[in-house]
Residue frames as a rotation matrix with the C-alpha (Angstrom) as fourth column:
ALA 1
0.296 -0.949 0.107 -105.62
-0.917 -0.251 0.309 25.47
-0.266 -0.190 -0.945 -31.35
LEU 2
0.356 -0.281 -0.891 -103.45
-0.457 0.779 -0.428 22.68
0.815 0.560 0.149 -32.68
ASP 3
0.998 -0.028 0.056 -102.42
-0.031 0.556 0.830 19.89
-0.054 -0.831 0.554 -30.35
ALA 4
0.323 -0.935 0.146 -98.93
0.327 0.255 0.910 19.45
-0.888 -0.246 0.388 -31.77
LEU 5
0.760 -0.266 -0.593 -96.51
-0.632 -0.514 -0.580 20.73
-0.151 0.816 -0.559 -34.35
HIS 6
0.677 -0.563 0.473 -94.16
0.507 0.823 0.254 18.32
-0.533 0.068 0.843 -36.12
ALA 7
0.695 -0.503 -0.514 -90.86
-0.618 -0.783 -0.068 19.85
-0.368 0.365 -0.855 -37.17
GLU 8
0.369 -0.584 0.722 -88.50
0.504 0.779 0.373 18.31
-0.781 0.226 0.582 -39.63
VAL 9
-0.033 -0.424 -0.905 -86.09
-0.718 -0.620 0.317 19.56
-0.695 0.660 -0.284 -42.25
VAL 10
0.620 0.337 0.708 -87.01
0.241 0.777 -0.581 17.80
-0.747 0.531 0.401 -45.46
ALA 11
-0.272 -0.787 -0.554 -84.28
-0.504 -0.374 0.779 17.52
-0.820 0.491 -0.295 -48.07
THR 12
0.642 0.388 0.661 -85.11
0.394 0.572 -0.719 16.83
-0.657 0.722 0.215 -51.71
ARG 13
-0.274 -0.770 0.576 -83.18
0.923 -0.043 0.382 17.42
-0.269 0.636 0.723 -54.89
SER 14
-0.053 0.328 0.943 -85.36
0.719 -0.643 0.264 20.37
0.693 0.692 -0.202 -55.86
GLU 15
0.116 0.145 0.983 -85.85
-0.392 -0.902 0.179 22.13
0.913 -0.406 -0.048 -52.55
ARG 16
-0.578 -0.219 -0.786 -85.33
0.644 0.470 -0.604 21.99
0.501 -0.855 -0.131 -48.81
THR 17
-0.138 0.622 0.771 -88.04
-0.337 -0.761 0.554 23.30
0.931 -0.183 0.315 -46.57
LEU 18
-0.984 0.009 0.181 -89.01
-0.173 0.236 -0.956 23.29
-0.052 -0.972 -0.231 -42.94
GLN 19
-0.326 0.918 -0.227 -92.35
-0.104 0.204 0.973 21.53
0.940 0.341 0.029 -42.63
GLU 20
-0.877 0.173 0.449 -94.67
-0.453 0.015 -0.891 21.63
-0.161 -0.985 0.066 -39.72
TRP 21
-0.471 0.731 -0.494 -97.57
-0.058 0.533 0.844 19.31
0.880 0.426 -0.209 -39.23
GLY 22
-0.913 0.170 0.371 -100.33
-0.391 -0.101 -0.915 19.25
-0.118 -0.980 0.159 -36.69
HIS 23
-0.555 0.809 -0.195 -103.64
0.668 0.573 0.475 17.74
0.496 0.133 -0.858 -35.75
ASP 24
-0.382 0.563 0.733 -106.58
-0.567 -0.769 0.295 19.90
0.730 -0.303 0.613 -34.79
GLN 25
-0.780 0.124 0.614 -108.28
-0.550 0.333 -0.766 18.92
-0.299 -0.935 -0.192 -31.55
ASP 26
0.297 0.954 0.045 -111.25
-0.776 0.268 -0.571 17.67
-0.556 0.135 0.820 -33.58
GLY 27
0.235 -0.295 0.926 -108.96
0.170 0.951 0.260 15.15
-0.957 0.096 0.273 -35.29
SER 28
0.973 0.098 0.207 -108.68
0.218 -0.126 -0.968 16.80
-0.068 0.987 -0.144 -38.70
GLN 29
0.150 -0.988 0.032 -105.22
0.850 0.145 0.506 17.17
-0.504 -0.049 0.862 -40.17
ARG 30
0.984 0.027 -0.173 -103.49
-0.059 -0.878 -0.474 20.30
-0.165 0.477 -0.863 -41.36
TRP 31
0.237 -0.942 0.238 -100.18
0.965 0.256 0.053 20.69
-0.111 0.217 0.970 -43.15
PHE 32
0.930 -0.057 -0.364 -98.24
-0.051 -0.998 0.025 23.91
-0.365 -0.005 -0.931 -42.94
ARG 33
0.315 -0.867 0.387 -95.22
0.948 0.271 -0.165 24.63
0.039 0.419 0.907 -45.09
VAL 34
0.380 -0.306 -0.873 -92.98
0.149 -0.911 0.384 27.56
-0.913 -0.276 -0.301 -44.49
VAL 35
0.829 0.035 0.558 -92.78
0.555 0.063 -0.829 28.73
-0.064 0.997 0.033 -48.09
GLU 36
0.541 -0.698 0.468 -90.28
-0.298 -0.680 -0.670 31.47
0.786 0.223 -0.576 -47.44
ARG 37
0.141 -0.568 -0.811 -87.42
0.731 0.612 -0.302 30.11
0.668 -0.550 0.501 -45.43
PRO 38
0.973 0.204 -0.104 -87.21
0.218 -0.685 0.695 31.98
0.071 -0.699 -0.711 -42.16
ILE 39
0.162 -0.941 0.297 -84.04
0.215 -0.260 -0.942 34.04
0.963 0.216 0.160 -42.00
VAL 40
0.844 0.123 -0.522 -82.49
0.519 0.058 0.853 33.91
0.135 -0.991 -0.015 -38.56
ASP 41
0.148 -0.830 -0.537 -79.21
0.407 -0.444 0.798 35.69
-0.901 -0.337 0.272 -39.37
ARG 42
0.929 0.354 -0.105 -79.29
0.063 -0.431 -0.900 38.19
-0.364 0.830 -0.423 -42.21
ASP 43
0.378 -0.872 -0.311 -75.47
-0.926 -0.353 -0.135 38.14
0.008 0.339 -0.941 -42.39
GLY 44
0.348 -0.172 0.922 -75.33
-0.418 0.851 0.317 34.34
-0.839 -0.496 0.224 -42.13
ALA 45
-0.635 -0.657 0.407 -74.01
-0.049 0.559 0.827 31.62
-0.771 0.505 -0.387 -44.40
PRO 46
-0.546 0.426 -0.722 -75.30
-0.834 -0.195 0.516 31.22
0.079 0.884 0.462 -47.96
CYS 47
-0.136 0.628 0.766 -78.30
-0.342 0.696 -0.631 28.92
-0.930 -0.348 0.119 -48.24
ALA 48
-0.705 -0.086 0.704 -79.23
0.503 0.640 0.581 26.57
-0.500 0.764 -0.408 -51.10
CYS 49
0.339 0.922 0.186 -82.22
0.849 -0.215 -0.482 28.84
-0.405 0.322 -0.856 -51.79
GLY 50
0.026 -0.418 0.908 -79.88
0.755 -0.587 -0.291 31.73
0.655 0.693 0.301 -52.66
SER 51
0.749 0.276 0.602 -80.50
-0.152 -0.813 0.563 33.77
0.645 -0.513 -0.567 -49.51
LEU 52
-0.435 -0.900 0.027 -78.28
-0.151 0.043 -0.988 34.23
0.888 -0.434 -0.154 -46.47
GLY 53
-0.894 -0.122 0.432 -78.75
-0.424 -0.088 -0.902 32.99
0.148 -0.989 0.027 -42.93
CYS 54
0.091 0.954 -0.285 -81.84
-0.664 0.272 0.697 30.84
0.743 0.126 0.658 -43.46
LEU 55
0.493 0.201 0.847 -82.82
-0.842 0.356 0.405 28.54
-0.221 -0.913 0.345 -40.63
GLU 56
0.997 -0.068 -0.046 -81.58
0.050 0.945 -0.322 25.53
0.066 0.319 0.946 -42.56
THR 57
0.334 -0.939 0.085 -78.02
-0.141 -0.138 -0.980 26.89
0.932 0.315 -0.179 -42.58
PHE 58
-0.322 -0.401 0.858 -78.06
-0.891 -0.178 -0.418 26.39
0.320 -0.899 -0.299 -38.79
VAL 59
-0.044 0.438 0.898 -80.35
-0.772 0.556 -0.309 23.42
-0.634 -0.707 0.313 -38.20
GLY 60
0.684 0.252 -0.685 -80.10
-0.680 0.562 -0.472 21.35
0.266 0.788 0.555 -41.37
GLN 61
0.932 -0.282 0.229 -78.45
0.144 0.866 0.479 17.98
-0.333 -0.413 0.848 -40.91
GLU 62
0.476 -0.793 0.379 -75.57
0.722 0.106 -0.684 18.92
0.502 0.599 0.623 -43.19
ALA 63
0.301 -0.335 0.893 -74.94
-0.325 -0.916 -0.235 22.15
0.897 -0.219 -0.385 -41.26
ILE 64
0.815 0.013 0.580 -74.93
-0.570 0.202 0.796 20.31
-0.106 -0.979 0.172 -37.94
ALA 65
0.840 -0.497 0.217 -72.56
0.505 0.863 0.020 17.69
-0.197 0.093 0.976 -39.36
ARG 66
0.394 -0.728 0.562 -70.15
0.424 -0.398 -0.813 20.25
0.816 0.558 0.152 -40.83
ARG 67
0.400 -0.222 0.889 -69.90
-0.682 -0.720 0.127 22.13
0.613 -0.657 -0.439 -37.52
ALA 68
0.822 -0.053 0.567 -69.26
-0.415 0.625 0.661 18.77
-0.390 -0.778 0.492 -35.84
GLY 69
-0.159 -0.972 -0.171 -66.40
-0.824 0.035 0.566 18.05
-0.544 0.230 -0.807 -38.27
ILE 70
-0.083 0.217 0.973 -68.22
0.306 0.934 -0.183 15.40
-0.949 0.282 -0.144 -40.29
GLU 71
-0.839 -0.213 -0.500 -67.68
-0.399 -0.384 0.833 15.58
-0.370 0.898 0.237 -44.04
VAL 72
0.059 0.946 0.318 -70.99
-0.008 0.319 -0.948 15.35
-0.998 0.053 0.027 -45.84
GLY 73
-0.875 -0.326 0.358 -71.17
0.304 0.205 0.930 14.04
-0.376 0.923 -0.081 -49.40
LEU 74
-0.640 0.664 -0.388 -73.85
-0.768 -0.578 0.278 14.83
-0.039 0.475 0.879 -51.92
GLY 75
0.182 0.929 -0.321 -77.09
-0.910 0.283 0.303 12.90
0.373 0.237 0.897 -51.47
GLY 76
0.372 0.165 -0.913 -77.83
-0.258 0.964 0.069 9.44
0.892 0.210 0.401 -50.23
ARG 77
-0.466 -0.681 -0.565 -75.93
0.357 0.439 -0.825 9.52
0.809 -0.586 0.038 -46.92
MET 78
-0.097 0.445 0.890 -78.47
-0.576 -0.754 0.315 11.27
0.812 -0.482 0.329 -44.71
ARG 79
0.873 0.467 -0.143 -79.22
-0.171 0.566 0.806 8.30
0.457 -0.679 0.574 -42.48
SER 80
0.364 -0.806 -0.466 -75.54
0.812 0.520 -0.266 7.50
0.456 -0.282 0.844 -41.90
VAL 81
-0.445 -0.481 0.755 -74.86
0.083 -0.862 -0.500 11.16
0.892 -0.160 0.424 -41.05
THR 82
0.395 0.668 0.631 -77.55
-0.656 -0.276 0.703 11.05
0.643 -0.691 0.329 -38.36
GLU 83
0.895 -0.079 -0.439 -76.13
0.283 0.861 0.423 7.81
0.344 -0.503 0.793 -36.98
GLU 84
-0.083 -0.997 -0.006 -72.64
0.735 -0.057 -0.676 9.35
0.673 -0.061 0.737 -36.87
LEU 85
-0.285 0.060 0.957 -73.94
-0.385 -0.921 -0.057 12.45
0.878 -0.385 0.286 -35.07
VAL 86
0.770 0.609 0.188 -75.74
-0.451 0.312 0.836 10.23
0.451 -0.729 0.515 -32.53
ARG 87
0.621 -0.604 -0.499 -72.59
0.641 0.758 -0.120 8.13
0.451 -0.245 0.858 -32.05
ARG 88
-0.386 -0.846 0.369 -70.38
0.480 -0.526 -0.703 11.17
0.788 -0.094 0.608 -31.50
ALA 89
-0.049 0.443 0.895 -72.86
-0.612 -0.721 0.324 12.95
0.789 -0.532 0.307 -29.24
GLY 90
0.887 0.417 -0.200 -73.34
-0.151 0.670 0.727 9.77
0.437 -0.614 0.657 -27.20
ALA 91
0.313 -0.870 -0.381 -69.57
0.835 0.443 -0.326 9.57
0.452 -0.217 0.865 -26.77
GLY 92
0.653 0.041 -0.757 -69.59
0.576 -0.677 0.459 13.13
-0.493 -0.735 -0.465 -25.45
GLU 93
-0.284 -0.778 0.560 -67.55
0.959 -0.245 0.145 14.62
0.024 0.578 0.815 -28.31
LEU 94
-0.277 0.120 -0.953 -67.44
0.508 -0.824 -0.252 18.33
-0.816 -0.554 0.167 -27.47
ARG 95
-0.919 -0.113 -0.377 -67.50
-0.227 -0.630 0.742 19.67
-0.322 0.768 0.554 -31.04
THR 96
-0.693 0.715 -0.094 -70.59
0.359 0.456 0.814 17.61
0.625 0.531 -0.573 -31.86
LEU 97
-0.149 0.640 -0.754 -72.33
0.982 0.003 -0.191 18.61
-0.119 -0.768 -0.629 -28.62
ARG 98
-0.544 -0.104 -0.833 -71.66
0.172 -0.985 0.010 22.30
-0.821 -0.137 0.554 -29.36
SER 99
-0.973 0.183 -0.144 -73.01
-0.177 -0.179 0.968 21.92
0.152 0.967 0.206 -32.90
LEU 100
-0.427 0.856 -0.292 -76.19
0.693 0.517 0.503 20.28
0.581 0.012 -0.814 -31.62
ASP 101
-0.235 0.308 -0.922 -76.63
0.805 -0.470 -0.362 22.94
-0.545 -0.827 -0.138 -28.94
GLU 102
-0.790 -0.103 -0.604 -76.37
-0.178 -0.905 0.387 25.69
-0.587 0.413 0.697 -31.55
ALA 103
-0.846 0.522 -0.109 -78.80
0.050 0.281 0.958 23.85
0.531 0.805 -0.264 -33.83
GLY 104
-0.293 0.757 -0.584 -81.25
0.937 0.350 -0.015 23.47
0.193 -0.551 -0.812 -30.94
GLN 105
-0.465 0.074 -0.882 -81.08
0.404 -0.869 -0.286 27.18
-0.788 -0.490 0.374 -30.17
PHE 106
-0.850 0.103 -0.516 -81.83
-0.463 -0.613 0.640 28.19
-0.250 0.784 0.569 -33.76
LEU 107
-0.719 0.650 -0.246 -84.45
0.350 0.644 0.680 25.47
0.601 0.403 -0.691 -34.21
GLY 108
-0.314 0.583 -0.749 -86.17
0.908 -0.045 -0.416 26.81
-0.276 -0.812 -0.515 -31.09
ILE 109
-0.651 0.043 -0.758 -86.11
-0.086 -0.996 0.017 30.34
-0.755 0.077 0.652 -32.52
GLY 110
-0.882 0.304 -0.361 -87.70
-0.382 -0.012 0.924 29.15
0.277 0.953 0.127 -35.76
LEU 111
-0.551 0.696 -0.461 -90.26
0.628 0.709 0.321 26.97
0.550 -0.113 -0.828 -33.99
ALA 112
-0.607 0.320 -0.728 -91.21
0.553 -0.488 -0.676 29.78
-0.571 -0.812 0.119 -31.58
ALA 113
-0.805 0.320 -0.500 -92.51
-0.532 -0.764 0.366 31.78
-0.264 0.561 0.785 -34.53
ALA 114
-0.608 0.589 -0.532 -94.66
-0.165 0.562 0.810 28.84
0.777 0.580 -0.245 -35.64
VAL 115
-0.549 0.394 -0.737 -95.85
0.812 0.460 -0.359 28.16
0.197 -0.796 -0.573 -32.07
ASN 116
-0.733 0.265 -0.626 -96.84
0.102 -0.868 -0.487 31.81
-0.673 -0.420 0.609 -31.67
LEU 117
-0.752 0.416 -0.511 -98.67
-0.654 -0.380 0.654 31.71
0.078 0.826 0.558 -34.99
PHE 118
-0.314 0.615 -0.724 -100.50
-0.270 0.673 0.689 28.39
0.910 0.411 -0.046 -34.55
ASP 119
-0.045 0.300 0.953 -100.82
-0.979 -0.205 0.018 28.27
0.200 -0.932 0.303 -30.73
VAL 120
0.290 0.082 -0.954 -99.73
-0.195 0.981 0.025 24.64
0.937 0.179 0.300 -30.32
GLU 121
0.862 0.100 0.496 -99.29
-0.505 0.102 0.857 22.74
0.035 -0.990 0.139 -27.09
ALA 122
0.452 -0.719 0.528 -96.34
0.063 0.616 0.785 20.60
-0.890 -0.321 0.323 -28.20
VAL 123
0.396 -0.470 -0.789 -93.52
-0.918 -0.209 -0.336 20.43
-0.007 0.858 -0.514 -30.72
VAL 124
0.783 -0.152 0.603 -92.48
0.062 0.984 0.168 17.00
-0.619 -0.094 0.780 -32.00
LEU 125
0.047 -0.860 -0.509 -88.92
-0.856 -0.297 0.422 16.71
-0.514 0.416 -0.750 -33.27
GLY 126
0.735 0.305 0.606 -88.98
0.015 0.886 -0.464 14.31
-0.678 0.350 0.646 -36.23
GLY 127
0.883 -0.445 -0.150 -86.85
-0.143 0.049 -0.988 13.25
0.447 0.894 -0.021 -39.17
CYS 128
-0.002 -0.962 -0.273 -83.16
0.364 0.254 -0.896 13.55
0.931 -0.101 0.350 -38.34
PHE 129
-0.298 -0.077 0.951 -84.18
-0.667 -0.696 -0.265 15.57
0.683 -0.714 0.156 -35.27
GLY 130
0.746 0.664 -0.050 -85.86
-0.453 0.561 0.693 12.51
0.488 -0.495 0.719 -33.69
PRO 131
0.606 -0.573 -0.551 -82.67
0.643 0.762 -0.084 10.53
0.468 -0.303 0.830 -33.00
LEU 132
-0.448 -0.826 0.342 -80.85
0.488 -0.546 -0.681 13.79
0.749 -0.138 0.648 -32.13
ALA 133
0.413 0.781 0.469 -83.59
0.030 -0.526 0.850 14.96
0.910 -0.337 -0.241 -29.74
PRO 134
0.651 -0.159 -0.742 -81.73
0.753 0.254 0.606 14.03
0.093 -0.954 0.285 -26.54
TRP 135
-0.370 -0.880 -0.298 -79.15
0.866 -0.443 0.232 16.68
-0.336 -0.172 0.926 -27.45
LEU 136
-0.705 0.173 0.688 -81.54
0.359 -0.750 0.556 19.21
0.612 0.639 0.466 -29.03
GLU 137
0.132 0.960 -0.249 -84.51
0.763 0.062 0.643 19.24
0.633 -0.275 -0.724 -26.65
GLU 138
0.124 -0.077 -0.989 -83.09
0.897 -0.419 0.145 21.44
-0.425 -0.905 0.017 -23.89
SER 139
-0.839 -0.484 -0.247 -81.88
0.323 -0.810 0.490 24.16
-0.438 0.332 0.836 -26.27
VAL 140
-0.624 0.706 0.334 -85.18
0.335 -0.144 0.931 24.09
0.706 0.693 -0.146 -28.16
ARG 141
0.213 0.744 -0.633 -87.11
0.909 0.086 0.407 24.24
0.357 -0.663 -0.658 -24.87
VAL 142
-0.280 -0.398 -0.874 -85.09
0.717 -0.692 0.086 27.25
-0.638 -0.603 0.479 -23.61
ALA 143
-0.992 -0.100 0.079 -85.65
0.126 -0.686 0.716 29.14
-0.017 0.721 0.693 -26.88
LEU 144
-0.293 0.954 0.061 -89.39
0.499 0.098 0.861 28.37
0.815 0.283 -0.505 -26.79
ASP 145
0.188 0.345 -0.920 -89.62
0.981 -0.119 0.156 29.51
-0.056 -0.931 -0.361 -23.15
GLU 146
-0.552 -0.512 -0.659 -87.87
0.489 -0.838 0.241 32.77
-0.675 -0.189 0.713 -24.05
ARG 147
-0.973 -0.030 -0.228 -89.79
-0.163 -0.607 0.778 33.52
-0.161 0.794 0.586 -27.27
VAL 148
-0.522 0.852 -0.028 -93.27
0.602 0.391 0.696 31.98
0.605 0.347 -0.717 -27.11
LEU 149
-0.509 0.333 0.794 -95.73
-0.369 -0.918 0.148 34.63
0.778 -0.217 0.590 -26.02
SER 150
0.530 0.829 0.176 -97.85
-0.568 0.193 0.800 32.28
0.629 -0.524 0.574 -23.90
ALA 151
-0.090 -0.658 -0.747 -94.88
0.134 0.736 -0.664 30.48
0.987 -0.159 0.022 -22.27
ALA 152
-0.757 -0.236 0.609 -95.42
-0.494 -0.403 -0.770 32.18
0.427 -0.884 0.189 -18.90
TRP 153
-0.220 0.756 0.616 -98.79
-0.871 0.132 -0.473 30.44
-0.439 -0.641 0.630 -18.40
ALA 154
0.820 0.483 0.308 -98.82
-0.286 0.811 -0.511 27.58
-0.497 0.331 0.802 -20.92
ARG 155
-0.153 -0.987 -0.055 -95.45
-0.652 0.060 0.755 25.96
-0.742 0.151 -0.653 -21.61
CYS 156
0.610 0.249 -0.752 -95.09
-0.774 0.390 -0.499 24.29
0.169 0.887 0.430 -25.01
GLU 157
0.580 -0.378 0.721 -93.87
-0.171 0.809 0.562 20.70
-0.796 -0.449 0.405 -24.65
VAL 158
0.089 -0.606 -0.790 -90.95
-0.992 0.016 -0.124 19.39
0.087 0.795 -0.600 -26.71
ARG 159
0.519 0.157 0.840 -91.10
-0.331 0.943 0.028 15.70
-0.788 -0.293 0.541 -27.64
ALA 160
-0.643 -0.714 -0.277 -89.08
-0.612 0.261 0.747 13.36
-0.461 0.649 -0.605 -29.83
SER 161
0.328 0.707 -0.626 -90.86
-0.931 0.353 -0.088 11.50
0.159 0.612 0.775 -32.61
GLN 162
0.010 -0.254 0.967 -90.92
-0.487 0.843 0.227 7.76
-0.873 -0.473 -0.116 -32.11
PHE 163
0.834 0.479 0.274 -91.24
0.008 0.485 -0.874 7.11
-0.552 0.731 0.401 -35.85
GLY 164
0.014 -0.939 0.345 -87.63
0.605 0.282 0.744 7.67
-0.796 0.198 0.572 -36.93
GLU 165
-0.649 -0.447 -0.615 -86.37
-0.136 -0.727 0.673 9.30
-0.748 0.520 0.411 -40.07
GLY 166
-0.926 0.303 0.227 -89.01
0.330 0.350 0.877 7.71
0.186 0.886 -0.424 -42.31
ALA 167
-0.452 0.800 -0.394 -91.93
0.526 -0.117 -0.842 9.45
-0.720 -0.588 -0.368 -40.60
ALA 168
-0.361 0.313 -0.879 -92.51
-0.564 -0.823 -0.062 11.94
-0.743 0.474 0.473 -43.43
VAL 169
-0.824 0.036 -0.566 -92.79
-0.485 0.473 0.736 9.14
0.294 0.881 -0.372 -45.99
ARG 170
-0.778 0.563 -0.278 -95.21
0.622 0.754 -0.213 7.18
0.089 -0.339 -0.937 -43.80
GLY 171
-0.396 0.637 -0.661 -97.22
0.238 -0.625 -0.744 10.33
-0.887 -0.452 0.096 -43.08
GLY 172
-0.544 0.145 -0.827 -97.46
-0.756 -0.512 0.408 11.15
-0.364 0.847 0.388 -46.77
ALA 173
-0.880 0.218 -0.422 -98.58
-0.056 0.835 0.548 7.60
0.472 0.506 -0.722 -47.54
ALA 174
-0.637 0.670 -0.382 -101.18
0.702 0.300 -0.646 7.72
-0.318 -0.679 -0.662 -44.75
LEU 175
-0.398 0.476 -0.784 -102.49
-0.240 -0.879 -0.412 11.07
-0.885 0.024 0.464 -46.00
THR 176
-0.707 0.099 -0.700 -102.81
-0.698 0.067 0.713 9.64
0.118 0.993 0.022 -49.53
LEU 177
-0.846 0.394 -0.361 -104.64
0.385 0.918 0.100 6.58
0.370 -0.054 -0.927 -48.20
LEU 178
-0.521 0.668 -0.532 -107.01
0.499 -0.267 -0.824 8.72
-0.692 -0.695 -0.195 -46.11
THR 179
-0.491 0.304 -0.817 -107.77
-0.633 -0.768 0.094 10.90
-0.599 0.563 0.569 -49.13
ALA 180
-0.804 0.170 -0.570 -108.53
-0.381 0.588 0.713 7.82
0.456 0.791 -0.408 -51.26
LEU 181
-0.754 0.539 -0.376 -110.80
0.656 0.656 -0.374 6.41
0.045 -0.528 -0.848 -48.53
GLU 182
-0.469 0.575 -0.670 -112.66
0.039 -0.745 -0.666 9.73
-0.882 -0.339 0.327 -48.27
GLU 183
-0.586 0.214 -0.781 -113.22
-0.797 -0.327 0.508 9.71
-0.147 0.920 0.362 -52.02
LEU 184
-0.843 0.278 -0.461 -114.51
0.089 0.917 0.389 6.12
0.531 0.287 -0.798 -51.89
LYS 185
-0.656 0.616 -0.436 -116.85
0.597 0.071 -0.799 7.04
-0.461 -0.785 -0.414 -49.06
GLY 186
-0.431 0.465 -0.773 -118.22
-0.447 -0.854 -0.264 9.95
-0.784 0.232 0.576 -51.11
PHE 187
-0.707 0.128 -0.695 -118.67
-0.638 0.309 0.706 7.70
0.305 0.943 -0.137 -54.15
GLU 188
-0.845 0.385 -0.372 -120.45
0.467 0.869 -0.162 5.09
0.261 -0.311 -0.914 -52.01
GLU 189
-0.532 0.658 -0.533 -122.80
0.290 -0.450 -0.845 7.76
-0.795 -0.604 0.049 -50.64
GLN 190
-0.521 0.310 -0.795 -123.64
-0.767 -0.578 0.277 8.90
-0.374 0.754 0.539 -54.17
LEU 191
-0.761 0.203 -0.616 -124.57
-0.264 0.771 0.580 5.34
0.592 0.604 -0.534 -55.13
GLY 192
-0.996 -0.033 -0.081 -126.36
0.060 0.416 -0.907 4.81
0.063 -0.909 -0.413 -51.87
């Protein structure tokens, strides 16, 4: 079983996907990518992928911001959008709090499927979800408790990432470095 699942909506120019990441108990790393976006509302809003009601249309940073009344421009403003959501939620703005609650509910539904599939002990909210975790965690936790098959005897923890919005970049760099070191080790053993 995996120790933890890292959830983050990753936005790029070419695609947006929900990525989950976990460590096996033996320390090895595994990356899981949800190739087909999970559809949580078949009659939902149009998604960038061309489908309707994909998870991202509920939990993506832009979707959360729009429901909160924040105008989102094209590209480049992701960090400032998160900061604005945090500011408004911290001030108790009702529209923002409702948007985050809805996002947490749908994020929990999507994560429950992954938790059931990979049998993880914890979910780590990263990327834009990290700073928003204080307002997402309870809704995510409720959805996990309702939908995770093992929740009655082994509750899945929900934690906020401490690495901020740049965690995916640092993780990718670390994975590249580890791969290079493994290759060097193999080369050294061949010479050895």
